[in-house]
A tleap script that builds the chain and sets N, CA, C and O, in Angstrom:
source leaprc.protein.ff14SB
mol = sequence {
  NMET ARG THR LYS ILE ALA SER ILE HIE PHE
  LYS ALA SER ASP SER LEU LYS GLU PHE THR
  GLU GLN GLU VAL GLN ARG LEU GLU LYS LEU
  THR ASP ASP LEU LEU GLY CYS ASP VAL GLU
  PHE THR TYR THR LYS THR THR LYS GLU ALA
  ARG LEU HIE VAL ASN VAL ASN GLY THR VAL
  LEU HIE ALA SER GLU SER THR ASP ASP PHE
  HIE LYS SER VAL ALA LEU ALA VAL ASP LYS
  ILE GLU GLN GLN ILE LYS LYS LEU LYS GLY
  LYS HIE LEU ALA LYS ARG ALA ALA ASP CGLU
}
set mol.1.N position { 0.957 -0.908 0.100 }
set mol.1.CA position { 0.221 0.331 -0.150 }
set mol.1.C position { 0.529 1.416 0.188 }
set mol.1.O position { 0.859 1.667 1.347 }
set mol.2.N position { 0.480 2.380 -0.855 }
set mol.2.CA position { 0.998 3.220 -0.601 }
set mol.2.C position { 0.540 4.530 0.320 }
set mol.2.O position { -0.604 4.980 0.372 }
set mol.3.N position { 1.692 5.030 1.030 }
set mol.3.CA position { 1.238 5.714 2.136 }
set mol.3.C position { 1.875 7.164 1.531 }
set mol.3.O position { 2.716 7.180 0.632 }
set mol.4.N position { 1.376 8.272 2.125 }
set mol.4.CA position { 2.020 9.526 1.917 }
set mol.4.C position { 1.753 10.384 2.919 }
set mol.4.O position { 0.642 10.691 3.351 }
set mol.5.N position { 3.329 10.945 3.450 }
set mol.5.CA position { 2.900 11.881 4.495 }
set mol.5.C position { 2.942 13.007 4.171 }
set mol.5.O position { 4.017 13.254 3.624 }
set mol.6.N position { 2.200 13.957 4.243 }
set mol.6.CA position { 2.738 15.253 4.534 }
set mol.6.C position { 2.792 15.987 5.341 }
set mol.6.O position { 2.321 15.297 6.245 }
set mol.7.N position { 3.084 17.250 5.943 }
set mol.7.CA position { 3.460 18.022 7.237 }
set mol.7.C position { 3.420 19.634 6.026 }
set mol.7.O position { 3.996 19.970 4.991 }
set mol.8.N position { 2.115 20.375 7.192 }
set mol.8.CA position { 1.941 21.853 6.867 }
set mol.8.C position { 2.024 22.504 7.772 }
set mol.8.O position { 1.353 22.580 8.801 }
set mol.9.N position { 3.319 23.281 7.233 }
set mol.9.CA position { 4.054 24.569 8.157 }
set mol.9.C position { 5.050 23.614 9.016 }
set mol.9.O position { 5.125 23.913 10.207 }
set mol.10.N position { 5.290 23.271 8.881 }
set mol.10.CA position { 6.561 22.957 9.557 }
set mol.10.C position { 6.875 21.050 8.873 }
set mol.10.O position { 6.143 20.436 8.096 }
set mol.11.N position { 7.999 20.629 9.428 }
set mol.11.CA position { 9.264 19.527 8.462 }
set mol.11.C position { 9.181 18.651 9.930 }
set mol.11.O position { 9.709 18.850 11.025 }
set mol.12.N position { 7.868 17.128 9.207 }
set mol.12.CA position { 7.438 15.978 10.741 }
set mol.12.C position { 9.414 15.403 10.491 }
set mol.12.O position { 10.322 15.505 9.666 }
set mol.13.N position { 9.037 14.618 12.275 }
set mol.13.CA position { 10.400 14.322 11.864 }
set mol.13.C position { 10.282 12.725 11.179 }
set mol.13.O position { 9.259 12.313 10.632 }
set mol.14.N position { 11.331 12.069 11.306 }
set mol.14.CA position { 11.493 10.665 10.385 }
set mol.14.C position { 10.603 9.808 11.732 }
set mol.14.O position { 9.610 9.180 11.365 }
set mol.15.N position { 10.960 9.777 13.312 }
set mol.15.CA position { 10.035 9.221 14.010 }
set mol.15.C position { 8.654 9.528 14.045 }
set mol.15.O position { 7.713 8.761 14.247 }
set mol.16.N position { 8.646 11.145 13.750 }
set mol.16.CA position { 6.809 10.815 13.042 }
set mol.16.C position { 6.752 9.968 12.144 }
set mol.16.O position { 5.840 9.249 12.551 }
set mol.17.N position { 7.022 9.633 11.393 }
set mol.17.CA position { 6.484 8.975 10.084 }
set mol.17.C position { 6.948 8.208 10.081 }
set mol.17.O position { 6.554 7.644 9.060 }
set mol.18.N position { 8.227 7.098 10.921 }
set mol.18.CA position { 7.478 6.023 11.401 }
set mol.18.C position { 7.016 5.295 12.065 }
set mol.18.O position { 6.994 4.078 11.879 }
set mol.19.N position { 6.394 6.093 13.287 }
set mol.19.CA position { 5.256 6.156 13.516 }
set mol.19.C position { 4.581 5.548 13.041 }
set mol.19.O position { 4.331 4.345 13.117 }
set mol.20.N position { 4.017 6.735 12.207 }
set mol.20.CA position { 2.570 6.993 11.363 }
set mol.20.C position { 2.440 6.397 10.108 }
set mol.20.O position { 1.490 6.585 9.348 }
set mol.21.N position { 3.537 5.575 9.866 }
set mol.21.CA position { 3.871 4.110 8.949 }
set mol.21.C position { 3.272 2.729 9.842 }
set mol.21.O position { 2.254 2.038 9.874 }
set mol.22.N position { 4.028 2.780 10.235 }
set mol.22.CA position { 3.543 1.681 11.694 }
set mol.22.C position { 2.025 1.883 12.427 }
set mol.22.O position { 2.140 1.390 13.549 }
set mol.23.N position { 0.830 2.341 12.271 }
set mol.23.CA position { 0.005 2.974 12.929 }
set mol.23.C position { -1.245 2.331 11.655 }
set mol.23.O position { -2.416 2.004 11.847 }
set mol.24.N position { -0.253 2.327 10.072 }
set mol.24.CA position { -0.935 2.482 8.932 }
set mol.24.C position { -1.438 0.864 9.161 }
set mol.24.O position { -2.534 0.352 9.388 }
set mol.25.N position { 0.045 0.296 8.968 }
set mol.25.CA position { 0.078 -1.198 8.520 }
set mol.25.C position { -0.907 -1.545 8.943 }
set mol.25.O position { -1.583 -2.092 8.071 }
set mol.26.N position { -1.737 -1.483 10.631 }
set mol.26.CA position { -2.552 -1.995 11.741 }
set mol.26.C position { -3.541 -2.593 9.808 }
set mol.26.O position { -3.329 -3.535 9.044 }
set mol.27.N position { -4.405 -1.602 9.789 }
set mol.27.CA position { -4.993 -1.797 8.252 }
set mol.27.C position { -4.672 -2.273 7.593 }
set mol.27.O position { -5.559 -2.413 6.751 }
set mol.28.N position { -3.691 -2.796 7.284 }
set mol.28.CA position { -3.551 -3.693 6.333 }
set mol.28.C position { -3.923 -4.932 6.751 }
set mol.28.O position { -4.357 -5.699 5.891 }
set mol.29.N position { -3.842 -5.338 7.999 }
set mol.29.CA position { -4.458 -6.433 8.358 }
set mol.29.C position { -5.910 -7.096 8.237 }
set mol.29.O position { -6.187 -8.294 8.285 }
set mol.30.N position { -7.024 -5.666 8.016 }
set mol.30.CA position { -8.320 -5.820 8.188 }
set mol.30.C position { -9.204 -6.321 6.862 }
set mol.30.O position { -10.187 -7.053 6.750 }
set mol.31.N position { -8.126 -5.346 5.614 }
set mol.31.CA position { -8.654 -6.172 4.549 }
set mol.31.C position { -7.573 -5.332 3.538 }
set mol.31.O position { -6.957 -4.292 3.770 }
set mol.32.N position { -7.585 -6.200 2.314 }
set mol.32.CA position { -6.727 -6.305 1.386 }
set mol.32.C position { -7.055 -5.613 0.161 }
set mol.32.O position { -6.416 -5.879 -0.856 }
set mol.33.N position { -8.216 -4.538 0.142 }
set mol.33.CA position { -8.065 -3.838 -0.405 }
set mol.33.C position { -7.622 -2.987 -0.755 }
set mol.33.O position { -7.782 -2.686 -1.938 }
set mol.34.N position { -6.570 -1.892 0.407 }
set mol.34.CA position { -6.234 -1.281 0.587 }
set mol.34.C position { -5.180 -0.743 -0.877 }
set mol.34.O position { -4.293 -1.348 -1.480 }
set mol.35.N position { -5.659 0.388 -1.032 }
set mol.35.CA position { -4.770 1.401 -2.313 }
set mol.35.C position { -3.761 2.428 -1.650 }
set mol.35.O position { -2.555 2.651 -1.755 }
set mol.36.N position { -4.474 2.780 -1.154 }
set mol.36.CA position { -3.417 3.992 -0.820 }
set mol.36.C position { -3.214 4.556 0.700 }
set mol.36.O position { -3.033 3.634 1.496 }
set mol.37.N position { -3.200 6.093 1.391 }
set mol.37.CA position { -3.596 6.171 2.389 }
set mol.37.C position { -2.380 7.877 2.452 }
set mol.37.O position { -1.186 8.133 2.293 }
set mol.38.N position { -3.482 8.520 2.735 }
set mol.38.CA position { -2.409 9.866 2.335 }
set mol.38.C position { -2.757 10.578 4.120 }
set mol.38.O position { -3.792 10.629 4.784 }
set mol.39.N position { -1.801 10.884 4.302 }
set mol.39.CA position { -1.689 12.026 5.913 }
set mol.39.C position { -1.178 13.063 6.264 }
set mol.39.O position { 0.045 13.114 6.397 }
set mol.40.N position { -2.258 14.543 6.592 }
set mol.40.CA position { -2.016 15.477 6.450 }
set mol.40.C position { -1.751 15.983 7.967 }
set mol.40.O position { -2.659 15.934 8.796 }
set mol.41.N position { -0.570 16.429 8.261 }
set mol.41.CA position { -0.114 17.060 9.802 }
set mol.41.C position { 0.085 18.322 9.685 }
set mol.41.O position { 0.916 19.032 9.117 }
set mol.42.N position { -1.363 18.567 10.698 }
set mol.42.CA position { -1.081 20.258 10.726 }
set mol.42.C position { -0.452 20.917 12.334 }
set mol.42.O position { -0.454 20.058 13.216 }
set mol.43.N position { -0.187 21.634 12.556 }
set mol.43.CA position { 0.746 22.347 13.605 }
set mol.43.C position { -0.014 23.643 13.787 }
set mol.43.O position { 0.216 24.556 12.993 }
set mol.44.N position { -1.370 23.902 15.273 }
set mol.44.CA position { -1.308 24.910 15.560 }
set mol.44.C position { -0.576 25.156 16.912 }
set mol.44.O position { 0.217 24.309 17.324 }
set mol.45.N position { -0.873 26.516 17.745 }
set mol.45.CA position { -0.058 26.846 19.236 }
set mol.45.C position { -0.678 26.050 20.155 }
set mol.45.O position { -0.065 25.778 21.188 }
set mol.46.N position { -2.289 25.427 19.889 }
set mol.46.CA position { -2.613 24.617 21.033 }
set mol.46.C position { -2.998 22.883 20.758 }
set mol.46.O position { -3.517 22.140 21.591 }
set mol.47.N position { -2.516 22.454 19.140 }
set mol.47.CA position { -3.446 21.325 18.656 }
set mol.47.C position { -2.494 21.031 17.678 }
set mol.47.O position { -1.927 21.812 16.914 }
set mol.48.N position { -2.322 19.196 17.840 }
set mol.48.CA position { -1.953 19.432 16.935 }
set mol.48.C position { -3.092 17.498 15.756 }
set mol.48.O position { -3.787 16.504 15.965 }
set mol.49.N position { -2.514 18.174 14.832 }
set mol.49.CA position { -3.987 17.496 14.310 }
set mol.49.C position { -3.278 16.455 12.605 }
set mol.49.O position { -2.412 16.626 11.747 }
set mol.50.N position { -4.616 15.150 13.041 }
set mol.50.CA position { -3.621 14.378 11.820 }
set mol.50.C position { -5.155 13.889 11.382 }
set mol.50.O position { -6.128 13.485 12.019 }
set mol.51.N position { -4.922 14.090 10.204 }
set mol.51.CA position { -6.146 13.879 8.524 }
set mol.51.C position { -5.621 12.910 7.685 }
set mol.51.O position { -4.782 13.188 6.827 }
set mol.52.N position { -6.132 11.587 7.902 }
set mol.52.CA position { -5.904 10.642 7.245 }
set mol.52.C position { -7.508 10.918 6.092 }
set mol.52.O position { -8.655 11.353 6.187 }
set mol.53.N position { -6.388 10.199 4.858 }
set mol.53.CA position { -7.295 10.153 3.608 }
set mol.53.C position { -7.237 8.188 2.975 }
set mol.53.O position { -6.331 7.905 2.191 }
set mol.54.N position { -7.919 7.414 3.271 }
set mol.54.CA position { -7.503 6.083 2.749 }
set mol.54.C position { -8.532 5.721 1.485 }
set mol.54.O position { -9.687 5.882 1.092 }
set mol.55.N position { -7.607 5.280 1.236 }
set mol.55.CA position { -8.549 4.527 -0.589 }
set mol.55.C position { -8.140 3.016 -0.098 }
set mol.55.O position { -7.072 2.464 0.171 }
set mol.56.N position { -10.220 2.419 -0.121 }
set mol.56.CA position { -9.856 1.055 -0.026 }
set mol.56.C position { -11.488 0.627 -1.495 }
set mol.56.O position { -12.685 0.767 -1.745 }
set mol.57.N position { -10.481 0.199 -1.851 }
set mol.57.CA position { -10.908 -0.474 -3.160 }
set mol.57.C position { -12.427 0.630 -4.232 }
set mol.57.O position { -13.343 0.215 -4.943 }
set mol.58.N position { -12.069 1.874 -3.890 }
set mol.58.CA position { -12.362 3.164 -5.202 }
set mol.58.C position { -13.926 3.429 -3.697 }
set mol.58.O position { -15.085 3.641 -4.055 }
set mol.59.N position { -13.611 3.359 -2.505 }
set mol.59.CA position { -14.664 3.825 -1.759 }
set mol.59.C position { -13.565 4.814 -0.442 }
set mol.59.O position { -13.140 4.157 0.508 }
set mol.60.N position { -13.184 6.452 -0.533 }
set mol.60.CA position { -12.379 6.871 0.160 }
set mol.60.C position { -12.591 7.193 1.773 }
set mol.60.O position { -13.241 8.232 1.888 }
set mol.61.N position { -12.370 6.831 2.570 }
set mol.61.CA position { -12.559 6.777 3.832 }
set mol.61.C position { -11.837 8.091 4.857 }
set mol.61.O position { -10.610 8.001 4.834 }
set mol.62.N position { -12.149 8.809 5.391 }
set mol.62.CA position { -11.581 10.043 6.314 }
set mol.62.C position { -11.487 10.180 7.590 }
set mol.62.O position { -12.516 9.720 8.086 }
set mol.63.N position { -10.614 10.671 8.577 }
set mol.63.CA position { -10.831 10.819 9.482 }
set mol.63.C position { -9.418 12.045 10.111 }
set mol.63.O position { -8.247 12.100 9.733 }
set mol.64.N position { -9.977 12.699 10.927 }
set mol.64.CA position { -9.105 13.416 11.446 }
set mol.64.C position { -9.106 13.947 13.410 }
set mol.64.O position { -10.191 14.162 13.951 }
set mol.65.N position { -8.365 14.021 13.860 }
set mol.65.CA position { -8.138 13.535 15.189 }
set mol.65.C position { -6.928 15.215 15.579 }
set mol.65.O position { -6.077 15.704 14.835 }
set mol.66.N position { -7.271 15.578 16.704 }
set mol.66.CA position { -6.870 16.793 17.122 }
set mol.66.C position { -6.402 16.365 18.856 }
set mol.66.O position { -7.205 16.069 19.741 }
set mol.67.N position { -5.335 16.419 18.955 }
set mol.67.CA position { -5.048 15.928 20.439 }
set mol.67.C position { -3.321 17.091 20.685 }
set mol.67.O position { -2.759 17.715 19.785 }
set mol.68.N position { -3.088 17.053 21.500 }
set mol.68.CA position { -1.843 17.515 22.350 }
set mol.68.C position { -0.294 17.630 21.506 }
set mol.68.O position { 0.616 18.449 21.372 }
set mol.69.N position { -0.695 16.094 21.000 }
set mol.69.CA position { 0.650 14.993 20.579 }
set mol.69.C position { 0.234 14.987 18.959 }
set mol.69.O position { -0.892 15.321 18.594 }
set mol.70.N position { 1.203 14.598 18.107 }
set mol.70.CA position { 0.672 14.018 16.871 }
set mol.70.C position { 0.491 12.679 16.713 }
set mol.70.O position { -0.308 12.053 16.016 }
set mol.71.N position { 1.967 12.081 17.999 }
set mol.71.CA position { 1.122 10.861 17.732 }
set mol.71.C position { -0.311 10.225 18.704 }
set mol.71.O position { -0.733 9.087 18.499 }
set mol.72.N position { -0.789 10.934 19.505 }
set mol.72.CA position { -2.136 10.539 20.215 }
set mol.72.C position { -2.720 10.619 18.649 }
set mol.72.O position { -3.198 9.643 18.071 }
set mol.73.N position { -2.632 11.587 18.226 }
set mol.73.CA position { -3.543 12.449 17.577 }
set mol.73.C position { -3.806 11.078 15.939 }
set mol.73.O position { -4.925 10.675 15.622 }
set mol.74.N position { -2.579 10.673 15.249 }
set mol.74.CA position { -2.595 9.515 14.189 }
set mol.74.C position { -3.055 7.904 15.203 }
set mol.74.O position { -3.839 7.186 14.582 }
set mol.75.N position { -2.767 7.532 16.169 }
set mol.75.CA position { -3.491 6.327 16.488 }
set mol.75.C position { -4.947 6.620 16.737 }
set mol.75.O position { -5.670 5.698 16.361 }
set mol.76.N position { -5.648 7.762 17.325 }
set mol.76.CA position { -6.351 8.571 16.900 }
set mol.76.C position { -7.264 7.673 16.092 }
set mol.76.O position { -7.925 6.668 16.352 }
set mol.77.N position { -7.034 8.478 14.916 }
set mol.77.CA position { -7.622 8.446 13.479 }
set mol.77.C position { -7.264 7.165 12.713 }
set mol.77.O position { -7.475 7.140 11.500 }
set mol.78.N position { -6.720 6.064 13.356 }
set mol.78.CA position { -6.079 5.356 12.776 }
set mol.78.C position { -7.921 4.013 13.147 }
set mol.78.O position { -8.573 3.170 12.531 }
set mol.79.N position { -7.912 4.688 14.510 }
set mol.79.CA position { -8.922 4.347 14.941 }
set mol.79.C position { -9.884 4.005 14.305 }
set mol.79.O position { -10.257 2.911 13.883 }
set mol.80.N position { -10.272 4.981 14.253 }
set mol.80.CA position { -11.275 6.153 13.648 }
set mol.80.C position { -11.816 5.501 12.181 }
set mol.80.O position { -12.986 5.494 11.799 }
set mol.81.N position { -10.490 4.886 11.375 }
set mol.81.CA position { -10.284 4.622 10.460 }
set mol.81.C position { -10.760 2.980 10.375 }
set mol.81.O position { -11.600 2.456 9.644 }
set mol.82.N position { -9.875 2.383 11.426 }
set mol.82.CA position { -10.743 1.111 11.634 }
set mol.82.C position { -12.021 0.614 11.750 }
set mol.82.O position { -12.546 -0.491 11.616 }
set mol.83.N position { -12.354 1.644 12.015 }
set mol.83.CA position { -14.218 0.717 12.703 }
set mol.83.C position { -14.873 1.479 11.201 }
set mol.83.O position { -15.967 1.007 10.896 }
set mol.84.N position { -14.566 2.120 10.645 }
set mol.84.CA position { -15.114 2.464 9.085 }
set mol.84.C position { -15.065 1.533 8.238 }
set mol.84.O position { -15.942 1.221 7.432 }
set mol.85.N position { -14.138 1.108 8.379 }
set mol.85.CA position { -13.210 0.127 7.757 }
set mol.85.C position { -14.371 -1.720 7.991 }
set mol.85.O position { -14.826 -2.385 7.061 }
set mol.86.N position { -14.502 -2.005 9.397 }
set mol.86.CA position { -15.464 -3.025 9.610 }
set mol.86.C position { -16.715 -2.857 9.469 }
set mol.86.O position { -17.509 -3.707 9.067 }
set mol.87.N position { -17.053 -1.302 9.923 }
set mol.87.CA position { -18.912 -0.828 8.659 }
set mol.87.C position { -18.182 -1.389 7.305 }
set mol.87.O position { -17.466 -2.319 7.677 }
set mol.88.N position { -18.109 -1.281 6.442 }
set mol.88.CA position { -18.315 -1.278 5.108 }
set mol.88.C position { -17.902 -3.099 4.539 }
set mol.88.O position { -18.372 -3.948 3.782 }
set mol.89.N position { -16.944 -2.961 5.317 }
set mol.89.CA position { -17.000 -4.801 5.837 }
set mol.89.C position { -18.286 -5.697 5.667 }
set mol.89.O position { -18.389 -6.538 4.775 }
set mol.90.N position { -19.377 -5.402 6.725 }
set mol.90.CA position { -20.287 -5.251 7.239 }
set mol.90.C position { -20.810 -5.504 5.754 }
set mol.90.O position { -20.917 -6.550 5.115 }
set mol.91.N position { -21.023 -4.521 5.514 }
set mol.91.CA position { -22.297 -4.303 4.069 }
set mol.91.C position { -22.247 -4.759 3.545 }
set mol.91.O position { -23.234 -5.324 3.073 }
set mol.92.N position { -20.691 -4.996 3.017 }
set mol.92.CA position { -20.209 -5.687 1.684 }
set mol.92.C position { -20.568 -7.306 2.523 }
set mol.92.O position { -21.728 -6.967 2.757 }
set mol.93.N position { -20.534 -7.967 2.806 }
set mol.93.CA position { -20.926 -9.284 3.818 }
set mol.93.C position { -22.333 -9.250 3.208 }
set mol.93.O position { -22.840 -9.917 2.305 }
set mol.94.N position { -22.888 -8.092 4.118 }
set mol.94.CA position { -24.922 -8.375 4.208 }
set mol.94.C position { -25.225 -8.054 2.076 }
set mol.94.O position { -26.062 -8.525 1.306 }
set mol.95.N position { -24.198 -7.178 1.886 }
set mol.95.CA position { -25.233 -6.942 0.192 }
set mol.95.C position { -24.966 -8.808 -0.113 }
set mol.95.O position { -25.944 -9.553 -0.165 }
set mol.96.N position { -23.454 -9.375 -0.298 }
set mol.96.CA position { -23.178 -10.361 -0.940 }
set mol.96.C position { -24.191 -11.712 -0.366 }
set mol.96.O position { -24.276 -12.648 -1.162 }
set mol.97.N position { -24.973 -11.856 1.004 }
set mol.97.CA position { -25.719 -12.617 1.672 }
set mol.97.C position { -27.100 -12.266 0.649 }
set mol.97.O position { -27.391 -13.273 0.005 }
set mol.98.N position { -27.874 -11.266 0.395 }
set mol.98.CA position { -28.511 -11.102 -0.073 }
set mol.98.C position { -28.345 -11.549 -1.169 }
set mol.98.O position { -28.861 -12.606 -1.531 }
set mol.99.N position { -27.622 -10.857 -1.872 }
set mol.99.CA position { -27.533 -11.898 -3.683 }
set mol.99.C position { -27.857 -13.342 -3.708 }
set mol.99.O position { -28.540 -14.153 -4.334 }
set mol.100.N position { -26.806 -13.240 -2.448 }
set mol.100.CA position { -26.452 -15.136 -2.558 }
set mol.100.C position { -28.257 -16.210 -2.856 }
set mol.100.O position { -28.237 -17.437 -2.952 }
savepdb mol mol.pdb
quit
């Protein structure tokens, strides 16, 4: 899966990039249909926000989270995407069962 990491108005550290890639790898365990993931980091004085855009077989899932730490923001956003993937898989399985 392709992972693109962008940081707006600052330069992301290598450790943050590595942590982000490890967290995104968790999503690959849920489905084989992942095509790509775009991660955007935004920094303000009070919050650090991570936005994830994940392409799952043509469907784009979005999640964003703002906390006081980028690592927390990434982990929480990945958790949100995990829930969305599980819901999407459930819909596909229900549709497949209805077609049979």
